[in-house]
Backbone and ligand atoms as CSV (ligand in chain L), in Angstrom:
chain,resi,resn,atom,element,x,y,z
A,1,MET,N,N,35.920,36.960,-4.589
A,1,MET,CA,C,34.739,36.588,-5.368
A,1,MET,C,C,33.462,36.937,-4.614
A,2,ASP,N,N,32.471,37.362,-5.375
A,2,ASP,CA,C,31.130,37.561,-4.819
A,2,ASP,C,C,30.291,36.369,-5.282
A,3,PRO,N,N,30.115,35.368,-4.425
A,3,PRO,CA,C,29.426,34.153,-4.872
A,3,PRO,C,C,27.979,34.392,-5.281
A,4,LYS,N,N,27.340,35.374,-4.667
A,4,LYS,CA,C,25.952,35.661,-5.039
A,4,LYS,C,C,25.886,36.180,-6.481
A,5,GLU,N,N,26.813,37.092,-6.826
A,5,GLU,CA,C,26.851,37.643,-8.182
A,5,GLU,C,C,27.262,36.552,-9.188
A,6,THR,N,N,28.219,35.715,-8.807
A,6,THR,CA,C,28.655,34.627,-9.682
A,6,THR,C,C,27.501,33.664,-9.946
A,7,TRP,N,N,26.752,33.369,-8.888
A,7,TRP,CA,C,25.584,32.482,-9.011
A,7,TRP,C,C,24.556,33.083,-9.966
A,8,ARG,N,N,24.280,34.393,-9.822
A,8,ARG,CA,C,23.307,35.068,-10.683
A,8,ARG,C,C,23.779,35.032,-12.143
A,9,MET,N,N,25.066,35.311,-12.353
A,9,MET,CA,C,25.626,35.296,-13.711
A,9,MET,C,C,25.589,33.876,-14.302
A,10,LEU,N,N,25.836,32.883,-13.458
A,10,LEU,CA,C,25.802,31.485,-13.905
A,10,LEU,C,C,24.402,31.102,-14.390
A,11,LEU,N,N,23.388,31.475,-13.615
A,11,LEU,CA,C,22.016,31.143,-14.020
A,11,LEU,C,C,21.615,31.917,-15.273
A,12,ASP,N,N,22.061,33.140,-15.403
A,12,ASP,CA,C,21.817,33.908,-16.633
A,12,ASP,C,C,22.473,33.227,-17.834
A,13,ALA,N,N,23.707,32.767,-17.639
A,13,ALA,CA,C,24.429,32.092,-18.730
A,13,ALA,C,C,23.691,30.820,-19.152
A,14,TRP,N,N,23.163,30.078,-18.182
A,14,TRP,CA,C,22.371,28.873,-18.477
A,14,TRP,C,C,21.131,29.255,-19.271
A,15,PHE,N,N,20.416,30.290,-18.821
A,15,PHE,CA,C,19.189,30.725,-19.488
A,15,PHE,C,C,19.467,31.099,-20.946
A,16,HIS,N,N,20.595,31.792,-21.158
A,16,HIS,CA,C,20.937,32.258,-22.507
A,16,HIS,C,C,21.803,31.258,-23.280
A,17,ARG,N,N,22.055,30.091,-22.695
A,17,ARG,CA,C,22.831,29.020,-23.330
A,17,ARG,C,C,24.222,29.504,-23.754
A,18,ASN,N,N,24.801,30.291,-22.890
A,18,ASN,CA,C,26.177,30.735,-23.141
A,18,ASN,C,C,27.106,29.732,-22.455
A,19,TRP,N,N,27.419,28.641,-23.172
A,19,TRP,CA,C,28.072,27.477,-22.559
A,19,TRP,C,C,29.477,27.762,-22.075
A,20,ASP,N,N,30.189,28.669,-22.752
A,20,ASP,CA,C,31.531,29.026,-22.267
A,20,ASP,C,C,31.440,29.647,-20.873
A,21,ASP,N,N,30.478,30.540,-20.690
A,21,ASP,CA,C,30.310,31.182,-19.383
A,21,ASP,C,C,29.784,30.199,-18.339
A,22,VAL,N,N,28.875,29.303,-18.742
A,22,VAL,CA,C,28.366,28.292,-17.794
A,22,VAL,C,C,29.542,27.482,-17.256
A,23,LEU,N,N,30.414,27.060,-18.159
A,23,LEU,CA,C,31.562,26.251,-17.746
A,23,LEU,C,C,32.496,27.051,-16.825
A,24,GLU,N,N,32.837,28.247,-17.239
A,24,GLU,CA,C,33.783,29.067,-16.473
A,24,GLU,C,C,33.223,29.438,-15.089
A,25,LEU,N,N,31.971,29.878,-15.048
A,25,LEU,CA,C,31.388,30.338,-13.788
A,25,LEU,C,C,31.109,29.174,-12.837
A,26,SER,N,N,30.687,28.028,-13.367
A,26,SER,CA,C,30.437,26.876,-12.486
A,26,SER,C,C,31.754,26.390,-11.880
A,27,GLU,N,N,32.830,26.395,-12.674
A,27,GLU,CA,C,34.138,25.986,-12.137
A,27,GLU,C,C,34.633,26.984,-11.088
A,28,ALA,N,N,34.434,28.266,-11.356
A,28,ALA,CA,C,34.873,29.293,-10.400
A,28,ALA,C,C,34.132,29.154,-9.069
A,29,LEU,N,N,32.823,28.935,-9.153
A,29,LEU,CA,C,32.038,28.816,-7.913
A,29,LEU,C,C,32.361,27.514,-7.176
A,30,LEU,N,N,32.585,26.437,-7.931
A,30,LEU,CA,C,32.987,25.174,-7.287
A,30,LEU,C,C,34.325,25.342,-6.556
A,31,ASN,N,N,35.290,25.999,-7.197
A,31,ASN,CA,C,36.584,26.236,-6.543
A,31,ASN,C,C,36.407,27.046,-5.264
A,32,TRP,N,N,35.566,28.061,-5.350
A,32,TRP,CA,C,35.277,28.905,-4.182
A,32,TRP,C,C,34.680,28.068,-3.053
A,33,LEU,N,N,33.719,27.220,-3.380
A,33,LEU,CA,C,33.062,26.394,-2.356
A,33,LEU,C,C,34.032,25.355,-1.783
A,34,HIS,N,N,34.911,24.814,-2.636
A,34,HIS,CA,C,35.894,23.835,-2.153
A,34,HIS,C,C,36.873,24.465,-1.171
A,35,LYS,N,N,37.078,25.787,-1.318
A,35,LYS,CA,C,37.983,26.494,-0.394
A,35,LYS,C,C,37.221,27.044,0.809
A,36,ASP,N,N,36.034,26.507,1.052
A,36,ASP,CA,C,35.195,26.892,2.184
A,36,ASP,C,C,34.691,28.324,2.125
A,37,GLY,N,N,34.618,28.881,0.897
A,37,GLY,CA,C,33.961,30.180,0.745
A,37,GLY,C,C,32.472,30.016,1.033
A,38,PHE,N,N,31.849,31.074,1.504
A,38,PHE,CA,C,30.421,30.959,1.833
A,38,PHE,C,C,29.589,30.781,0.564
A,39,ALA,N,N,28.513,30.038,0.687
A,39,ALA,CA,C,27.669,29.712,-0.464
A,39,ALA,C,C,26.742,30.872,-0.787
A,40,PRO,N,N,26.372,31.021,-2.053
A,40,PRO,CA,C,25.363,32.026,-2.382
A,40,PRO,C,C,24.029,31.604,-1.774
A,41,GLN,N,N,23.239,32.589,-1.410
A,41,GLN,CA,C,21.906,32.267,-0.896
A,41,GLN,C,C,21.018,31.892,-2.073
A,42,ILE,N,N,20.443,30.702,-2.019
A,42,ILE,CA,C,19.570,30.239,-3.089
A,42,ILE,C,C,18.212,30.896,-2.907
A,43,GLU,N,N,17.700,31.467,-4.004
A,43,GLU,CA,C,16.442,32.195,-3.912
A,43,GLU,C,C,15.281,31.267,-3.601
A,44,TYR,N,N,14.600,31.572,-2.549
A,44,TYR,CA,C,13.422,30.824,-2.127
A,44,TYR,C,C,12.719,31.732,-1.130
A,45,PRO,N,N,11.400,31.690,-1.054
A,45,PRO,CA,C,10.703,32.619,-0.148
A,45,PRO,C,C,11.119,32.483,1.323
A,46,ARG,N,N,11.667,31.345,1.722
A,46,ARG,CA,C,12.090,31.174,3.108
A,46,ARG,C,C,13.600,30.987,3.164
A,47,GLU,N,N,14.164,31.317,4.309
A,47,GLU,CA,C,15.605,31.134,4.517
A,47,GLU,C,C,15.930,29.643,4.551
A,48,LEU,N,N,16.897,29.216,3.747
A,48,LEU,CA,C,17.232,27.791,3.678
A,48,LEU,C,C,18.393,27.425,4.605
A,49,GLY,N,N,19.211,28.391,4.943
A,49,GLY,CA,C,20.352,28.117,5.806
A,49,GLY,C,C,21.594,27.781,5.006
A,50,PRO,N,N,22.771,28.029,5.591
A,50,PRO,CA,C,24.033,27.877,4.853
A,50,PRO,C,C,24.314,26.447,4.381
A,51,ASP,N,N,23.926,25.438,5.150
A,51,ASP,CA,C,24.234,24.059,4.744
A,51,ASP,C,C,23.489,23.673,3.465
A,52,LEU,N,N,22.191,23.968,3.421
A,52,LEU,CA,C,21.415,23.614,2.225
A,52,LEU,C,C,21.811,24.500,1.046
A,53,ASN,N,N,22.066,25.799,1.307
A,53,ASN,CA,C,22.544,26.677,0.230
A,53,ASN,C,C,23.819,26.107,-0.388
A,54,ARG,N,N,24.745,25.644,0.456
A,54,ARG,CA,C,26.012,25.089,-0.033
A,54,ARG,C,C,25.760,23.829,-0.872
A,55,LEU,N,N,24.921,22.939,-0.354
A,55,LEU,CA,C,24.627,21.696,-1.072
A,55,LEU,C,C,23.974,21.982,-2.431
A,56,LEU,N,N,22.973,22.867,-2.423
A,56,LEU,CA,C,22.264,23.169,-3.675
A,56,LEU,C,C,23.193,23.848,-4.681
A,57,ALA,N,N,23.998,24.803,-4.225
A,57,ALA,CA,C,24.911,25.498,-5.132
A,57,ALA,C,C,25.952,24.526,-5.689
A,58,LYS,N,N,26.508,23.674,-4.823
A,58,LYS,CA,C,27.543,22.738,-5.258
A,58,LYS,C,C,26.967,21.719,-6.252
A,59,THR,N,N,25.816,21.163,-5.924
A,59,THR,CA,C,25.181,20.176,-6.803
A,59,THR,C,C,24.823,20.805,-8.148
A,60,ALA,N,N,24.265,22.012,-8.101
A,60,ALA,CA,C,23.897,22.693,-9.349
A,60,ALA,C,C,25.139,23.002,-10.174
A,61,CYS,N,N,26.208,23.478,-9.529
A,61,CYS,CA,C,27.439,23.802,-10.264
A,61,CYS,C,C,28.032,22.553,-10.916
A,62,GLU,N,N,28.010,21.440,-10.211
A,62,GLU,CA,C,28.546,20.200,-10.790
A,62,GLU,C,C,27.716,19.772,-12.001
A,63,PHE,N,N,26.390,19.879,-11.877
A,63,PHE,CA,C,25.512,19.547,-13.002
A,63,PHE,C,C,25.773,20.495,-14.183
A,64,LEU,N,N,25.823,21.795,-13.901
A,64,LEU,CA,C,25.991,22.793,-14.968
A,64,LEU,C,C,27.339,22.641,-15.663
A,65,ARG,N,N,28.383,22.378,-14.879
A,65,ARG,CA,C,29.713,22.184,-15.474
A,65,ARG,C,C,29.711,20.974,-16.401
A,66,LYS,N,N,29.103,19.883,-15.945
A,66,LYS,CA,C,29.058,18.659,-16.751
A,66,LYS,C,C,28.249,18.877,-18.037
A,67,ARG,N,N,27.078,19.507,-17.902
A,67,ARG,CA,C,26.227,19.713,-19.074
A,67,ARG,C,C,26.892,20.649,-20.078
A,68,ALA,N,N,27.504,21.722,-19.591
A,68,ALA,CA,C,28.192,22.658,-20.495
A,68,ALA,C,C,29.335,21.953,-21.219
A,69,THR,N,N,30.059,21.087,-20.515
A,69,THR,CA,C,31.160,20.347,-21.137
A,69,THR,C,C,30.629,19.439,-22.241
A,70,VAL,N,N,29.537,18.726,-21.962
A,70,VAL,CA,C,28.952,17.812,-22.952
A,70,VAL,C,C,28.478,18.593,-24.179
A,71,VAL,N,N,27.801,19.709,-23.955
A,71,VAL,CA,C,27.299,20.508,-25.083
A,71,VAL,C,C,28.465,21.012,-25.932
A,72,LYS,N,N,29.505,21.525,-25.261
A,72,LYS,CA,C,30.649,22.073,-26.003
A,72,LYS,C,C,31.403,20.991,-26.786
A,73,GLU,N,N,31.392,19.767,-26.272
A,73,GLU,CA,C,32.126,18.685,-26.934
A,73,GLU,C,C,31.283,17.934,-27.960
A,74,SER,N,N,29.965,18.184,-27.986
A,74,SER,CA,C,29.076,17.435,-28.877
A,74,SER,C,C,29.086,18.024,-30.279
A,75,PRO,N,N,28.998,17.137,-31.278
A,75,PRO,CA,C,28.879,17.647,-32.640
A,75,PRO,C,C,27.608,18.492,-32.770
A,76,ASN,N,N,27.676,19.650,-33.353
A,76,ASN,CA,C,26.537,20.555,-33.550
A,76,ASN,C,C,25.920,21.039,-32.231
A,77,GLY,N,N,26.604,20.874,-31.109
A,77,GLY,CA,C,26.054,21.317,-29.827
A,77,GLY,C,C,24.854,20.522,-29.372
A,78,ILE,N,N,24.706,19.285,-29.875
A,78,ILE,CA,C,23.570,18.432,-29.524
A,78,ILE,C,C,24.051,17.396,-28.499
A,79,PRO,N,N,23.753,17.604,-27.222
A,79,PRO,CA,C,24.212,16.648,-26.212
A,79,PRO,C,C,23.517,15.303,-26.376
A,80,GLN,N,N,24.331,14.229,-26.381
A,80,GLN,CA,C,23.786,12.891,-26.626
A,80,GLN,C,C,23.058,12.325,-25.405
A,81,ASP,N,N,23.343,12.855,-24.228
A,81,ASP,CA,C,22.739,12.302,-23.016
A,81,ASP,C,C,21.448,13.014,-22.619
A,82,VAL,N,N,20.924,13.867,-23.512
A,82,VAL,CA,C,19.654,14.540,-23.261
A,82,VAL,C,C,18.612,13.943,-24.195
A,83,GLY,N,N,17.461,13.562,-23.664
A,83,GLY,CA,C,16.392,13.001,-24.488
A,83,GLY,C,C,16.040,13.953,-25.620
A,84,PHE,N,N,15.946,13.429,-26.842
A,84,PHE,CA,C,15.711,14.296,-27.999
A,84,PHE,C,C,14.216,14.519,-28.192
A,85,SER,N,N,13.753,15.715,-27.893
A,85,SER,CA,C,12.373,16.111,-28.182
A,85,SER,C,C,12.456,17.483,-28.825
A,86,LEU,N,N,11.894,17.579,-30.027
A,86,LEU,CA,C,12.094,18.747,-30.891
A,86,LEU,C,C,10.767,19.388,-31.262
A,87,THR,N,N,10.749,20.719,-31.245
A,87,THR,CA,C,9.592,21.428,-31.755
A,87,THR,C,C,10.069,22.602,-32.607
A,88,CYS,N,N,9.217,23.014,-33.540
A,88,CYS,CA,C,9.568,24.133,-34.414
A,88,CYS,C,C,9.416,25.443,-33.645
A,89,SER,N,N,10.422,26.281,-33.717
A,89,SER,CA,C,10.382,27.549,-32.990
A,89,SER,C,C,9.377,28.529,-33.586
A,90,GLU,N,N,8.915,28.264,-34.812
A,90,GLU,CA,C,7.972,29.187,-35.446
A,90,GLU,C,C,6.522,28.697,-35.373
A,91,CYS,N,N,6.280,27.413,-35.628
A,91,CYS,CA,C,4.890,26.929,-35.727
A,91,CYS,C,C,4.538,25.869,-34.672
A,92,ASN,N,N,5.479,25.519,-33.805
A,92,ASN,CA,C,5.271,24.496,-32.771
A,92,ASN,C,C,5.020,23.097,-33.329
A,93,ASN,N,N,5.294,22.891,-34.605
A,93,ASN,CA,C,5.239,21.562,-35.206
A,93,ASN,C,C,6.222,20.654,-34.453
A,94,GLU,N,N,5.774,19.429,-34.143
A,94,GLU,CA,C,6.655,18.497,-33.445
A,94,GLU,C,C,7.590,17.801,-34.418
A,95,GLY,N,N,8.822,17.599,-33.999
A,95,GLY,CA,C,9.812,16.948,-34.838
A,95,GLY,C,C,9.886,15.462,-34.566
A,96,PRO,N,N,10.688,14.758,-35.369
A,96,PRO,CA,C,10.885,13.323,-35.159
A,96,PRO,C,C,11.685,13.071,-33.874
A,97,GLU,N,N,11.854,11.797,-33.550
A,97,GLU,CA,C,12.404,11.446,-32.249
A,97,GLU,C,C,13.915,11.307,-32.210
A,98,SER,N,N,14.589,11.650,-33.301
A,98,SER,CA,C,16.051,11.648,-33.238
A,98,SER,C,C,16.602,12.795,-34.073
A,99,TYR,N,N,17.808,13.212,-33.709
A,99,TYR,CA,C,18.477,14.294,-34.437
A,99,TYR,C,C,18.697,13.899,-35.888
A,100,ASP,N,N,19.166,12.658,-36.107
A,100,ASP,CA,C,19.441,12.202,-37.473
A,100,ASP,C,C,18.176,12.199,-38.331
A,101,ALA,N,N,17.041,11.757,-37.738
A,101,ALA,CA,C,15.772,11.752,-38.480
A,101,ALA,C,C,15.345,13.183,-38.803
A,102,ALA,N,N,15.560,14.103,-37.869
A,102,ALA,CA,C,15.188,15.502,-38.101
A,102,ALA,C,C,16.004,16.094,-39.251
A,103,ILE,N,N,17.294,15.822,-39.255
A,103,ILE,CA,C,18.152,16.311,-40.338
A,103,ILE,C,C,17.704,15.707,-41.672
A,104,ALA,N,N,17.378,14.396,-41.663
A,104,ALA,CA,C,16.924,13.716,-42.889
A,104,ALA,C,C,15.628,14.320,-43.411
A,105,GLU,N,N,14.744,14.779,-42.493
A,105,GLU,CA,C,13.474,15.385,-42.915
A,105,GLU,C,C,13.634,16.825,-43.390
A,106,GLY,N,N,14.787,17.416,-43.119
A,106,GLY,CA,C,15.024,18.780,-43.570
A,106,GLY,C,C,14.931,19.843,-42.488
A,107,TRP,N,N,14.894,19.436,-41.215
A,107,TRP,CA,C,14.905,20.424,-40.132
A,107,TRP,C,C,16.259,21.119,-40.104
A,108,THR,N,N,16.251,22.390,-39.753
A,108,THR,CA,C,17.518,23.127,-39.625
A,108,THR,C,C,17.521,23.905,-38.315
A,109,ARG,N,N,18.668,24.542,-38.041
A,109,ARG,CA,C,18.861,25.400,-36.859
A,109,ARG,C,C,18.418,24.704,-35.572
A,110,ILE,N,N,18.712,23.433,-35.444
A,110,ILE,CA,C,18.339,22.687,-34.242
A,110,ILE,C,C,19.293,23.072,-33.113
A,111,GLU,N,N,18.694,23.492,-32.003
A,111,GLU,CA,C,19.490,23.932,-30.854
A,111,GLU,C,C,18.972,23.304,-29.570
A,112,TYR,N,N,19.877,23.015,-28.678
A,112,TYR,CA,C,19.540,22.550,-27.345
A,112,TYR,C,C,19.083,23.752,-26.519
A,113,VAL,N,N,17.850,23.690,-25.989
A,113,VAL,CA,C,17.293,24.801,-25.201
A,113,VAL,C,C,16.765,24.225,-23.882
A,114,PRO,N,N,17.644,24.080,-22.874
A,114,PRO,CA,C,17.263,23.350,-21.668
A,114,PRO,C,C,16.228,24.029,-20.795
A,115,ARG,N,N,15.956,25.302,-20.994
A,115,ARG,CA,C,15.011,25.981,-20.109
A,115,ARG,C,C,13.550,25.779,-20.520
A,116,LEU,N,N,13.301,25.098,-21.651
A,116,LEU,CA,C,11.921,24.875,-22.086
A,116,LEU,C,C,11.241,23.872,-21.160
A,117,SER,N,N,9.916,23.976,-21.030
A,117,SER,CA,C,9.212,23.099,-20.095
A,117,SER,C,C,8.906,21.726,-20.684
A,118,SER,N,N,8.658,21.637,-21.994
A,118,SER,CA,C,8.256,20.337,-22.532
A,118,SER,C,C,9.231,19.757,-23.554
A,119,GLU,N,N,9.941,20.586,-24.319
A,119,GLU,CA,C,10.899,20.070,-25.289
A,119,GLU,C,C,12.309,20.459,-24.878
A,120,ASN,N,N,13.271,19.680,-25.366
A,120,ASN,CA,C,14.678,19.995,-25.091
A,120,ASN,C,C,15.366,20.700,-26.249
A,121,PHE,N,N,14.730,20.664,-27.429
A,121,PHE,CA,C,15.384,21.235,-28.609
A,121,PHE,C,C,14.387,22.065,-29.420
A,122,LEU,N,N,14.892,23.146,-29.992
A,122,LEU,CA,C,14.122,23.956,-30.930
A,122,LEU,C,C,14.817,23.917,-32.280
A,123,GLY,N,N,14.010,24.012,-33.341
A,123,GLY,CA,C,14.572,24.051,-34.673
A,123,GLY,C,C,13.577,24.698,-35.622
A,124,SER,N,N,13.922,24.671,-36.904
A,124,SER,CA,C,13.011,25.162,-37.939
A,124,SER,C,C,12.554,23.971,-38.764
A,125,CYS,N,N,11.229,23.782,-38.852
A,125,CYS,CA,C,10.692,22.610,-39.557
A,125,CYS,C,C,10.723,22.843,-41.070
A,126,PRO,N,N,10.650,21.775,-41.849
A,126,PRO,CA,C,10.703,21.913,-43.320
A,126,PRO,C,C,9.576,22.776,-43.877
A,127,ILE,N,N,8.382,22.755,-43.236
A,127,ILE,CA,C,7.242,23.547,-43.731
A,127,ILE,C,C,7.542,25.050,-43.606
A,128,CYS,N,N,8.078,25.442,-42.441
A,128,CYS,CA,C,8.405,26.859,-42.229
A,128,CYS,C,C,9.569,27.295,-43.114
A,129,ILE,N,N,10.523,26.403,-43.307
A,129,ILE,CA,C,11.658,26.733,-44.177
A,129,ILE,C,C,11.155,26.967,-45.596
A,130,ALA,N,N,10.235,26.101,-46.073
A,130,ALA,CA,C,9.671,26.257,-47.417
A,130,ALA,C,C,8.860,27.548,-47.517
A,131,ALA,N,N,8.127,27.887,-46.448
A,131,ALA,CA,C,7.304,29.102,-46.455
A,131,ALA,C,C,8.157,30.367,-46.465
A,132,ASP,N,N,9.351,30.285,-45.886
A,132,ASP,CA,C,10.243,31.448,-45.824
A,132,ASP,C,C,10.916,31.730,-47.164
A,133,GLN,N,N,10.914,30.735,-48.061
A,133,GLN,CA,C,11.649,30.904,-49.317
A,133,GLN,C,C,10.774,31.449,-50.437
L,1,ZN,ZN,ZN,7.491,25.171,-38.401
């Protein structure tokens, strides 16, 4: 295994919300680290050293594996342990504070998007849906 390449692919999978790959790659890297394989170098302007690289990679892999599992097991891919904050992907309209309320209001295509800075979910609001028809 090339842990650096696996790490890069894992972060790409997270960015693109490819949960099957997040799960597979995080498990592969965790197995590698458990067998005392060297840790990928975590990108940072300064050298962090093997101990911190190992800790950061292991902690991140455990988090990513858990989150991917929750998303894959959740109805509609909506993880229940993530705070629900929704915005419209087209007009930035803010959604209600729960998934059920959003569905009741007519929001569609609600997706968990963990890389966003302020919201955890994107969807299409009823106004944009009406405008598209
Ligand atoms: Zn909208």
